[in-house]
C-alpha positions in Angstrom: 92.1 118.0 148.3 94.0 117.9 145.0 91.4 117.9 142.2 91.7 117.1 138.5 90.5 120.1 136.6 90.1 119.5 132.8 88.5 121.1 129.7 86.4 119.3 127.1 88.2 119.7 123.8 84.9 120.7 122.2 85.3 124.1 124.0 87.7 124.9 121.2 85.0 124.4 118.6 86.0 123.8 115.0 89.7 124.5 115.8 89.6 121.0 117.2 91.8 118.8 119.4 95.2 119.7 118.1 94.6 123.4 118.9 93.1 122.5 122.3 96.4 120.8 123.2 98.4 123.8 122.0 96.4 126.3 124.0 95.0 124.7 127.2 98.0 125.3 129.4 97.9 129.0 128.6 94.4 129.0 130.1 95.7 127.7 133.4 95.2 123.9 133.4 96.9 121.0 131.8 94.1 118.3 131.3 91.7 117.7 128.4 88.7 115.5 127.9 89.1 114.4 124.3 86.1 114.2 121.9 86.5 111.1 119.7 83.8 112.3 117.2 82.5 115.5 115.6 79.5 117.5 116.9 76.5 119.2 115.3 73.9 120.1 117.8 72.6 123.3 119.2 74.7 125.5 117.0 78.0 123.9 118.0 79.5 122.5 114.8 82.8 120.6 114.9 83.8 118.6 111.8 85.1 115.1 112.3 88.3 116.2 110.7 89.0 118.4 113.7 89.2 115.4 116.1 91.1 112.1 116.4 88.5 109.3 116.0 88.7 105.6 116.6 89.2 105.3 112.9 92.6 107.0 113.0 95.5 104.9 111.9 98.5 104.2 114.1 100.6 107.0 112.6 97.9 109.6 113.2 97.1 108.5 116.8 100.8 108.2 117.6 101.5 111.7 116.2 98.7 113.1 118.4 100.1 111.4 121.5 103.5 113.0 120.6 101.7 116.3 120.4 100.3 115.8 123.9 103.7 115.1 125.3 105.3 118.0 123.5 102.9 120.4 125.1 102.8 118.8 128.5 99.0 118.0 128.4 97.3 115.0 130.0 94.1 113.3 129.0 91.5 113.1 131.8 89.1 111.1 129.8 87.5 110.5 126.4 84.0 111.3 125.1 82.9 108.1 123.3 79.2 109.0 122.9 77.1 109.7 119.8 76.3 106.1 118.8 72.7 104.8 119.0 73.2 102.2 121.7 69.7 100.8 121.1 71.3 99.0 118.2 74.1 96.4 117.8 76.0 98.7 115.5 75.9 101.5 118.1 77.1 99.3 120.9 80.0 98.0 118.7 81.0 101.5 117.8 81.0 102.5 121.4 83.1 99.5 122.3 85.6 100.4 119.5 85.9 103.9 120.9 86.5 102.6 124.4 89.3 100.3 123.3 90.8 103.1 121.3 90.7 105.4 124.3 92.4 102.7 126.5 95.1 101.9 123.9 96.2 105.4 123.1 95.4 107.5 126.1 95.3 105.1 129.0 92.3 106.8 130.6 90.3 105.5 133.5 87.0 107.1 132.5 85.0 107.7 129.3 81.8 109.7 128.8 78.9 108.3 126.8 75.2 108.9 126.4 72.6 106.4 127.7 70.4 106.5 124.6 66.8 107.6 124.3 64.5 104.6 124.4 61.0 105.1 122.8 59.3 102.3 124.7 59.8 99.5 127.3 61.4 97.1 124.9 64.0 99.6 123.8 64.7 100.5 127.4 65.4 96.8 128.2 67.7 96.7 125.2 69.6 99.7 126.4 70.0 98.3 129.9 71.5 95.1 128.5 73.7 97.0 126.1 75.0 99.2 128.9 75.9 96.1 130.8 77.8 94.8 127.8 79.5 98.2 127.4 80.4 98.1 131.1 82.0 94.7 130.7 84.1 95.9 127.7 85.1 99.0 129.7 86.0 97.0 132.7 88.2 94.7 130.7 90.5 97.6 129.9 90.3 99.3 133.3 87.7 102.0 132.4 84.5 103.2 133.9 81.8 104.6 131.6 80.2 107.8 132.9 76.7 108.5 131.4 75.9 112.0 130.3 73.1 114.1 131.6 70.9 114.0 128.5 67.2 113.7 127.7 65.8 110.4 128.6 67.1 107.9 131.1 69.6 110.3 132.6 68.0 113.7 132.4 67.5 114.2 136.1 68.3 112.6 139.4 65.2 110.4 139.6 65.9 109.0 136.2 69.6 108.5 136.9 68.9 106.5 140.0 66.3 104.3 138.3 68.7 103.5 135.4 71.7 102.8 137.7 69.5 100.4 139.7 68.5 98.6 136.5 71.9 98.4 135.0 73.6 97.5 138.3 77.1 97.4 136.8 80.3 98.6 138.7 81.8 100.1 135.5 78.7 102.1 134.6 78.3 105.3 136.5 77.4 109.0 135.9 78.8 112.0 134.3 76.9 114.9 136.0 76.4 117.9 133.8 75.6 121.0 135.8 74.2 122.9 132.9 72.1 120.2 131.2 70.0 119.7 134.3 68.2 123.0 133.7 68.3 122.6 129.9 66.3 119.4 130.1 64.2 120.0 133.2 62.0 123.0 134.0 62.6 124.8 137.4 65.2 122.2 138.6 68.2 123.2 140.7 71.4 121.3 139.6 72.9 121.2 143.1 69.7 119.6 144.5 69.9 117.0 141.8 73.6 116.4 142.3 73.1 115.8 146.0 70.8 112.9 145.3 73.3 111.1 143.0 76.7 112.2 144.3 77.7 108.7 145.3 77.4 107.6 141.7 79.3 110.4 140.0 82.5 109.4 138.2 83.0 112.5 136.0 81.6 116.0 136.0 80.9 118.5 133.2 81.0 122.0 134.7 78.7 124.1 132.5 76.9 127.3 133.4 73.6 128.7 132.1 70.8 131.1 133.1 68.4 128.3 134.2 66.0 128.2 131.2 64.4 125.1 129.8 66.0 124.3 126.4 67.8 127.6 126.5 71.1 127.3 124.6 73.1 129.7 126.7 76.3 128.2 127.9 78.8 131.0 128.5 82.1 131.1 130.5 81.6 129.7 134.0 80.3 132.2 136.4 78.6 134.3 133.6 75.3 132.4 133.4 74.3 132.6 137.1 72.2 129.5 137.5 74.9 127.1 138.9 76.4 127.4 142.4 79.8 126.0 141.6 81.0 126.3 145.2 78.1 124.1 146.3 78.9 121.6 143.5 82.4 121.3 144.9 81.3 121.0 148.5 78.8 118.3 147.7 81.4 116.2 145.8 84.1 116.9 148.4 81.8 115.3 150.9 82.0 112.0 149.0 85.7 112.2 148.3 85.3 113.0 144.6 88.4 114.7 143.3 87.6 114.8 139.6 87.8 114.9 136.7 85.9 118.2 136.8 85.7 119.1 133.1 84.9 122.6 131.8 82.3 122.5 129.0 81.4 125.7 127.2 78.9 125.2 124.3 78.4 128.8 123.5 75.3 131.0 123.1 72.5 130.2 120.7 72.5 132.6 117.7 75.9 134.0 118.2 78.4 133.9 115.3 81.3 131.5 115.7 83.4 133.0 118.5 86.8 132.0 117.0 89.8 130.6 118.7 90.8 133.8 120.6 87.5 134.3 122.2 87.0 130.6 123.0 90.4 130.7 124.7 89.4 133.8 126.7 86.2 132.1 127.9 88.1 129.0 129.0 90.6 131.2 130.9 87.8 133.1 132.6 86.2 129.8 133.5 89.4 128.6 135.1 89.7 131.8 137.2 86.1 131.4 138.3 86.8 127.9 139.5 89.9 129.1 141.2 87.7 131.6 143.1 85.4 128.8 144.0 88.1 126.6 145.5 88.7 124.0 142.8 92.4 124.7 142.5 93.1 125.2 146.2 
């Protein structure tokens, strides 16, 4: 099976998306999942200036597309999350990001959070908003894959309940192999994946050492808590061929690794996935 193996541009940290395009092929793959916003959580800090957001003018977006072509890099998907989809403003921002991803990068999948409702009323609002987001995505040929985050998608049981409530063909799951243990105590990611495999549209391949809220996300194969062979086998069984996206968020408390070390971790991750059969 030919699989799409990609890398989340956030793996390049504050060096940003332009550097990601320039370096990813040297790591052994040619796809990126593009962040469309900055990041400041868990010690991973990426300024908005390091990414190409939905606010970019045509000249900037066009120049970035030229940069992709120059370096022979393809976009596997875009990360459009970060907005508070409990609110009208948050939904509208997510929709703008989806349309931007469709217009400039022609992707078929985007990744978003599912929000963190505080009560039943907020959950009902999120369900309705996800349906609206699904409609918007469907109108431009995109599926929204919901991240494995605290709240409605933090484990398989929660994911299945939310998918049943939303019941929209353009709203599916982004399964994050590392976030399962981060948000759930003593939970095996492959067991959780097996329960939701039929709903997975994108995967974030992330390693850790299995601790609850333990910010330890090294190169793949160096954490030890994720059986990446079994992840592939489960998804092979339902005909999923990707995108499989490498996501390395670093180790809590370490100094900024810098571009050279980040590149080395990505390259080691690609080689680990090669040994696990992803590039066969």
